[in-house]
C-alpha positions in Angstrom: -3.2 -19.6 33.0 -0.2 -21.1 31.3 -0.9 -20.4 27.5 -2.0 -16.6 28.3 0.2 -15.9 25.3 -2.3 -17.3 22.4 -4.3 -14.4 20.8 -3.0 -12.2 23.2 -2.3 -8.5 22.2 1.2 -7.4 23.0 2.0 -3.5 23.3 5.7 -3.0 22.3 7.4 0.0 23.8 10.6 1.6 22.4 12.2 2.8 25.7 13.6 5.6 24.9 10.6 7.1 23.7 7.8 6.4 25.8 8.3 9.1 28.9 11.1 10.6 30.2 10.5 10.7 34.3 14.4 12.2 34.7 14.4 15.3 32.4 17.0 14.1 30.0 15.1 14.0 26.9 15.2 10.2 27.1 12.5 8.1 27.9 13.3 5.5 30.8 11.6 2.8 32.9 9.8 5.1 35.7 8.3 7.0 33.0 7.1 4.1 31.5 5.9 2.6 34.8 3.9 6.1 35.3 2.1 5.3 31.5 1.4 1.9 32.0 -2.2 2.5 32.7 -2.6 3.6 29.2 -1.7 0.1 27.9 -3.8 -1.7 29.9 -6.7 0.6 29.2 -6.4 0.0 25.3 -7.2 -3.9 26.3 -3.6 -5.1 25.6 -3.0 -8.3 27.6 1.2 -8.1 28.0 4.5 -5.5 26.7 7.4 -5.5 25.3 10.2 -3.8 26.2 13.0 -3.2 23.4 16.2 -3.6 25.1 16.8 -2.1 28.3 20.3 -4.0 29.4 23.7 -1.8 30.3 25.0 -1.0 26.0 27.1 1.9 24.8 23.9 2.4 22.6 26.0 2.2 19.1 22.4 0.2 18.0 19.9 1.8 21.0 20.5 -0.8 23.2 20.9 -3.9 20.6 24.5 -4.2 21.4 24.8 -5.6 25.0 27.2 -5.2 27.2 26.4 -6.4 30.1 23.3 -8.9 29.6 21.9 -9.1 33.6 22.0 -5.4 34.3 20.2 -2.4 33.7 21.5 1.0 31.7 21.4 4.2 33.8 19.9 5.6 30.6 16.6 3.7 31.8 17.3 3.7 35.5 18.0 0.8 38.0 17.0 -3.3 38.9 15.0 -1.5 41.2 13.1 0.8 38.6 12.4 -2.6 36.3 11.3 -4.2 39.7 8.6 -1.3 40.3 7.7 -2.0 36.6 7.0 -5.8 36.7 5.3 -5.1 40.3 2.7 -2.5 38.6 2.4 -4.2 35.2 1.3 -7.4 36.9 -1.0 -5.1 39.3 -2.6 -4.1 35.9 -3.1 -7.5 34.7 0.1 -6.9 31.9 2.4 -9.6 31.4 6.3 -8.4 30.8 8.2 -9.4 27.5 11.7 -8.0 27.4 14.0 -8.3 24.4 16.9 -10.9 24.4 19.6 -9.9 21.9 21.7 -13.4 22.2 22.8 -13.5 18.7 25.8 -10.9 19.2 26.7 -8.4 21.7 28.5 -5.0 21.8 32.5 -5.2 21.5 32.2 -3.4 24.8 31.0 -6.7 26.4 33.9 -8.2 28.4 33.5 -11.4 26.9 34.8 -9.9 23.8 37.2 -7.9 25.4 39.0 -11.4 26.5 38.4 -13.0 23.2 39.8 -10.9 21.1 42.8 -10.3 23.1 44.9 -13.1 21.6 43.9 -16.9 20.3 44.5 -18.6 23.7 42.2 -17.4 26.4 39.2 -19.0 27.8 37.2 -17.0 25.7 38.9 -17.5 22.2 36.4 -19.4 20.8 33.1 -17.4 22.1 33.4 -15.1 19.0 33.2 -16.2 15.4 37.1 -16.0 14.0 38.4 -17.1 10.8 42.0 -16.3 9.1 42.5 -13.9 6.0 42.2 -15.4 2.6 46.3 -15.7 1.5 45.6 -12.2 0.0 44.6 -10.7 3.2 40.6 -10.2 2.1 38.0 -12.0 4.5 37.5 -15.5 4.4 34.1 -15.5 2.3 31.9 -12.7 0.9 29.1 -12.2 3.8 27.7 -9.0 3.7 26.1 -7.0 6.8 22.9 -6.3 7.2 23.8 -2.6 7.7 26.0 -2.4 4.5 29.7 -3.4 4.0 31.3 -7.0 4.4 30.2 -9.0 7.6 34.0 -9.1 8.6 36.5 -7.0 10.8 40.2 -7.1 11.6 41.4 -7.6 14.6 45.3 -7.0 14.8 45.5 -8.6 18.0 44.9 -12.2 16.5 45.2 -11.3 13.2 41.6 -12.7 12.0 38.7 -11.2 11.0 35.5 -11.6 13.5 32.2 -11.8 12.1 29.7 -9.2 12.8 26.0 -9.5 10.7 25.2 -5.9 12.0 27.4 -3.3 13.0 30.9 -3.4 13.2 30.6 -3.2 17.1 28.1 -6.0 17.1 30.6 -9.1 17.1 28.9 -12.4 16.7 28.9 -14.9 19.7 29.6 -18.2 18.1 26.8 -20.5 18.9 28.6 -23.9 18.2 31.0 -23.4 21.6 28.6 -25.0 24.4 30.1 -22.6 26.8 28.7 -20.0 25.0 24.7 -21.6 24.8 25.4 -21.9 28.6 26.2 -18.4 29.6 23.5 -17.0 27.5 20.9 -19.7 29.3 22.1 -18.1 32.6 21.8 -14.9 31.6 17.8 -15.6 30.8 17.3 -17.1 33.9 18.3 -14.1 36.1 15.5 -12.4 34.2 12.9 -15.2 34.5 13.8 -15.6 38.2 13.2 -11.6 38.6 9.9 -12.2 37.3 9.5 -11.4 33.6 6.7 -13.3 31.6 8.2 -14.2 28.3 11.1 -13.2 25.8 11.4 -11.6 22.5 14.4 -12.6 20.8 15.9 -10.8 18.0 16.9 -11.8 15.3 16.5 -15.8 15.9 17.5 -16.9 12.8 21.2 -15.5 13.0 22.3 -17.7 16.1 24.5 -20.1 13.8 26.4 -20.2 10.8 27.9 -22.6 8.7 31.0 -23.9 10.2 32.9 -24.0 6.6 32.5 -20.6 6.2 31.1 -21.2 2.4 30.1 -18.4 0.3 26.5 -17.3 0.1 25.1 -17.9 -3.5 23.5 -14.9 -5.3 19.7 -14.3 -4.8 17.8 -14.6 -8.3 15.3 -11.7 -7.0 18.4 -9.4 -6.3 15.6 -7.7 -3.6 17.1 -5.5 -0.9 16.1 -6.0 3.0 16.1 -3.5 5.3 17.1 -0.6 2.1 20.6 -0.9 2.7 23.0 -1.6 -0.5 23.7 -5.3 -1.5 22.3 -7.5 1.3 19.7 -9.0 -0.9 21.6 -9.8 -3.3 22.7 -13.3 -1.7 20.4 -16.2 -0.4 21.7 -16.2 3.1 21.8 -20.1 3.5 25.4 -20.4 5.1 25.4 -17.2 7.3 22.1 -17.7 9.0 19.0 -20.3 8.7 21.1 -22.8 9.3 19.5 -26.1 10.9 21.6 -26.5 14.3 19.8 -23.5 15.6 16.9 -26.2 16.1 18.8 -27.8 18.8 19.3 -24.8 20.4 15.9 -23.5 20.3 14.8 -26.8 21.9 17.4 -25.5 24.9 15.6 -22.2 25.0 12.2 -23.5 25.5 13.8 -26.8 28.0 14.8 -23.4 30.3 11.2 -21.6 30.1 9.4 -24.9 30.6 10.9 -24.8 34.1 8.8 -21.4 35.0 5.2 -21.2 34.9 3.5 -19.3 32.4 6.5 -18.4 30.5 6.9 -17.5 26.3 9.0 -16.7 23.9 9.0 -14.9 20.6 11.3 -15.3 17.9 11.5 -12.7 15.0 12.8 -14.1 12.0 14.8 -11.3 10.1 13.9 -12.5 6.6 11.3 -12.5 3.9 9.5 -14.4 0.9 8.5 -17.7 1.5 11.6 -18.4 3.4 10.3 -16.5 6.3 7.0 -18.2 6.5 9.1 -21.6 6.5 11.5 -20.6 9.2 8.1 -19.4 11.2 6.8 -22.7 10.7 9.9 -24.8 11.6 10.8 -22.9 14.7 7.2 -22.9 16.0 6.6 -26.8 15.0 5.4 -29.0 17.6 5.8 -28.1 21.6 9.3 -28.0 22.3 10.4 -24.9 19.9 9.6 -21.3 20.3 5.9 -20.5 21.4 5.8 -18.3 18.5 7.5 -16.5 15.9 6.7 -13.3 13.6 8.5 -12.1 10.1 8.7 -9.1 8.0 6.1 -10.4 5.6 3.2 -7.9 7.1 5.7 -5.2 7.7 6.8 -4.3 4.3 5.1 -2.3 1.1 3.0 -5.1 0.1 -1.2 -4.6 0.5 -3.2 -6.8 -1.2 -5.7 -9.7 -0.7 -3.6 -12.1 -2.1 -0.7 -11.2 -0.2 -2.6 -11.6 3.3 -3.7 -14.9 2.5 -0.7 -16.1 1.0 1.0 -15.2 4.6 -1.2 -16.6 6.9 -1.9 -19.9 4.7 1.8 -20.7 4.2 1.7 -20.6 8.2 -1.0 -22.6 8.4 0.6 -25.3 5.8 4.0 -25.6 7.5 2.9 -25.4 11.2 -0.6 -27.1 12.0 0.2 -27.4 15.2 2.4 -24.1 15.6 1.7 -20.6 16.9 2.1 -17.2 14.8 2.7 -13.3 15.7 1.6 -11.0 13.7 2.2 -7.2 13.3 2.1 -3.9 10.9 4.6 -1.8 12.6 7.4 -1.9 15.1 10.7 0.1 15.8 12.6 -1.3 12.4 10.1 -0.3 9.5 8.1 2.3 8.6 4.6 2.9 10.1 2.1 1.5 8.3 -0.8 4.2 7.9 2.2 5.7 6.2 3.9 2.7 4.1 0.3 1.7 2.6 -0.7 5.5 2.1 -1.5 5.2 -1.2 -3.9 2.4 -0.7 -6.2 4.2 1.2 -8.9 7.2 1.3 -7.4 9.0 3.9 -5.1 7.9 7.1 -7.5 7.8 9.6 -9.3 5.5 7.6 -6.9 3.2 7.0 -5.7 3.1 10.3 -9.3 2.2 11.7 -9.2 -0.4 9.3 -5.7 -2.2 10.0 -6.7 -2.6 13.4 -10.1 -4.0 12.6 -7.9 -6.2 9.9 -5.0 -7.3 12.4 -7.3 -8.1 15.3 -9.2 -10.8 13.0 -6.1 -12.5 12.5 -5.9 -15.7 14.2 -2.6 -15.6 16.3 -1.1 -13.2 18.6 -0.9 -9.4 17.8 1.7 -7.1 18.2 0.9 -3.5 18.7 3.8 -0.7 18.2 3.5 2.5 20.3 1.9 5.1 18.4 0.0 2.6 16.5 -3.2 3.3 18.6 -3.0 7.0 17.6 -2.4 6.5 13.9 1.0 8.1 14.3 2.3 8.7 10.7 6.3 8.2 10.0 7.6 11.4 11.1 10.1 12.9 8.2 13.4 14.1 9.8 16.2 15.8 8.6 19.8 14.8 8.3 21.1 16.5 11.3 18.1 15.0 13.5 19.5 11.2 13.0 20.5 8.6 15.2 20.0 5.5 13.2 23.6 4.0 11.8 21.6 2.9 8.2 20.1 6.4 8.0 23.7 7.9 8.4 25.2 6.1 6.1 22.8 5.5 3.0 20.9 9.0 3.4 18.6 10.0 1.3 17.8 6.4 -0.2 17.6 5.1 3.2 16.1 7.7 5.6 16.8 4.9 9.0 14.5 3.7 11.5 14.5 7.2 13.4 11.0 8.6 11.8 9.3 5.3 13.7 11.0 5.7 17.1 10.0 9.6 17.8 8.8 10.0 21.1 4.9 9.3 22.3 2.7 12.1 22.0 0.5 12.5 25.2 -0.6 15.7 25.4 -1.3 18.2 22.5 -0.8 21.5 24.7 2.7 20.4 26.6 6.1 20.9 25.4 7.4 17.9 23.2 4.0 16.6 23.4 4.3 15.8 27.2 7.3 13.6 26.7 9.7 15.3 28.4 10.7 19.0 29.1 14.0 18.7 28.0 14.9 18.5 24.2 13.6 15.2 23.2 16.7 12.9 21.7 14.3 12.7 18.7 12.2 15.8 17.6 8.8 15.2 18.1 6.9 16.9 14.8 3.9 19.0 14.4 1.7 16.0 12.6 2.2 13.9 15.7 1.4 17.0 18.2 -2.1 16.6 16.5 -2.3 13.2 17.4 -2.1 13.3 21.0 -3.7 11.2 23.6 -5.2 14.0 24.8 -6.9 15.4 21.7 -7.9 11.9 20.6 -9.2 11.2 24.1 -11.6 14.4 23.2 -13.0 12.7 20.1 -15.2 9.6 20.1 -14.8 9.1 16.5 -11.1 8.9 17.0 -8.0 6.3 15.8 -7.7 5.9 19.6 -11.5 5.0 20.6 -11.5 2.9 17.1 -8.3 0.5 18.7 -10.1 0.3 22.0 -13.5 -0.5 20.7 -12.2 -3.3 18.0 -10.1 -5.0 20.9 -12.6 -5.5 23.1 -14.9 -6.7 20.2 -12.3 -9.1 19.7 -11.9 -10.3 23.2 -15.9 -10.5 23.6 -15.8 -12.9 20.8 -14.1 -16.4 20.9 -14.1 -16.6 17.3 -11.8 -13.8 17.1 -10.0 -14.5 20.0 -8.9 -18.3 19.3 -11.1 -19.5 16.3 -9.8 -21.4 13.1 -9.1 -19.5 9.8 -10.7 -20.3 6.6 -10.2 -18.0 3.2 -13.1 -17.3 1.0 -12.1 -17.0 -3.0 -12.9 -13.5 -3.5 -11.2 -11.3 -6.2 -9.1 -8.0 -5.0 -9.6 -5.6 -3.7 -11.4 -7.8 -1.1 -10.1 -10.0 1.7 -12.4 -12.2 3.4 -12.4 -15.6 5.5 -14.2 -17.0 8.7 -13.1 -17.4 12.4 -14.9 -20.1 13.9 -14.4 -21.0 17.3 -16.9 -22.6 20.6 -20.2 -22.4 18.0 -19.5 -19.3 16.7 -18.9 -18.3 13.2 -17.6 -14.5 12.2 -17.1 -14.1 8.5 -14.4 -11.1 8.6 -14.6 -8.9 5.1 -12.3 -5.8 4.2 -12.2 -3.7 1.5 -8.4 -2.9 0.9 -8.9 0.1 -1.7 -10.0 3.3 -1.6 -13.0 3.0 -4.1 -16.6 1.8 -2.4 -17.1 -2.2 -3.4 -20.1 -4.2 -3.2 -21.0 -7.4 -2.4 -24.2 -9.9 -2.6 -23.5 -11.8 0.8 -26.8 -13.7 1.2 -28.6 -14.7 4.6 -26.4 -12.5 6.9 -26.1 -10.0 10.1 -23.9 -7.3 9.9 -22.4 -7.1 13.8 -19.8 -5.4 15.4 -17.8 -2.2 14.7 -18.2 -2.7 11.1 -18.3 0.2 8.6 -20.5 -1.0 6.0 -23.8 -1.0 5.3 -26.1 -4.1 4.9 -29.4 -3.6 2.7 -31.0 -6.7 2.5 -28.8 -9.0 1.1 -26.4 -6.5 -0.5 -23.1 -5.4 1.8 -21.9 -2.1 0.6 -18.4 -1.1 2.1 -16.9 2.3 1.7 -13.7 2.7 1.4 -11.0 0.7 3.2 -14.2 -0.3 5.1 -14.8 -3.6 6.9 -17.7 -5.7 8.5 -18.2 -8.5 10.8 -20.9 -11.1 9.2 -22.9 -14.0 11.1 -25.7 -16.4 9.8 -24.7 -18.1 6.6 -23.1 -15.5 4.2 -22.3 -16.4 0.2 -20.4 -13.7 -0.9 -20.3 -12.7 -4.3 -18.5 -9.2 -5.5 -20.8 -7.2 -7.9 -19.4 -4.9 -10.5 
């Protein structure tokens, strides 16, 4: 199926934390391969592997030093081939993370580029002369704090790093850089990968005039670092030149059968939705995009509706990807806890909501267990933002702790050795083994709702139309192949009652229907057939 990705469910694996097969406390490819049955049994269609390439691990693999080899921490190319083969046997596609906006400062390209101004790769990274007073060339900040420029004494120039100092930005304005990156991606396509997740896809190009970014009137923070959110990043990212490169990426994947790309838009607000729409419009750009709009703290019916309708308006022929958690943000059952009766109820409702959305759906490992954000001590941290900005920013380690498989086993069955991040007691209580034994567990709920989505064409591929109702009710219809389902969600810890007219309650709903009166419990959800006429009752 050439467009298998439309409506698919993609399960994100954080390789360091999934399963340790070698006994060093760090997850690896053989460990992931041994656990693929769990992912297939959940009902997922694909896995997304966070970076597994050779890296000094200053940013846990998002600083690549060799794009065409596996880091020894995770295994070998042979281990990767074995993972691909087993995944395909189980009907799972394999998506790998491509971090091509920047490399590690240990990459051989950067070693050559930084040596002097006259070598063959002198223009492969973004270099700039200092101001007359020695300060950086402009006001661009790093996402991880401080200026986005670092001095290189050998060239007597600054280089750009949108993230860590150890992550110099590639100069995409240099055609040879684009060619080299496309060659590395071809390497993996020929090896059998089914797609790419493109990290920070809107950071690829910079303004060649190096103009200052203007202030952001909203002054919001991004990733809870210091002052990054105080600028409108119109010159350091989100550049129009990106579109032509995205078309080159699409042309490459189109040379192969049934391959796809999903771009991560590192931005917020309407800007993110506009970029998602722009990058997926027509058939010569990305297959789909996701942003951080549903990965933040906002939890209202109006927000979910505005996000989806914004994408629909901007890219009526585009395709979105939606998720509530990933390796960069606090887990959603913790992030949205104040809006819920309890953690398990929220986890089940959010599964029902997410799998009712039009688009491709992303699940982050452990989400199917209802795992909360782990609370770590400063001494346990590894993530650079947390180490730098503690305690206001505790970093991303709390959502990256090991997967819990067996409540009775050492470290939850993740590893016999001390794990790279600790396994906390609240997670052990939610291990796969414990939830398998409970018919009403979050894990069983995920399997049930995923099966419900796949069994109903309206949910799998139907168009979305929202219904006007006041907070805290979110309601919309999905329609495809002659089937119409009305999806209703009570986004509050208080019961709500609706008059629904002529309707029938179907699927794994948590509501009760008495004649034409629908009772939604706290954080309840319902799917209706028939001809509902919805009115919220006082």
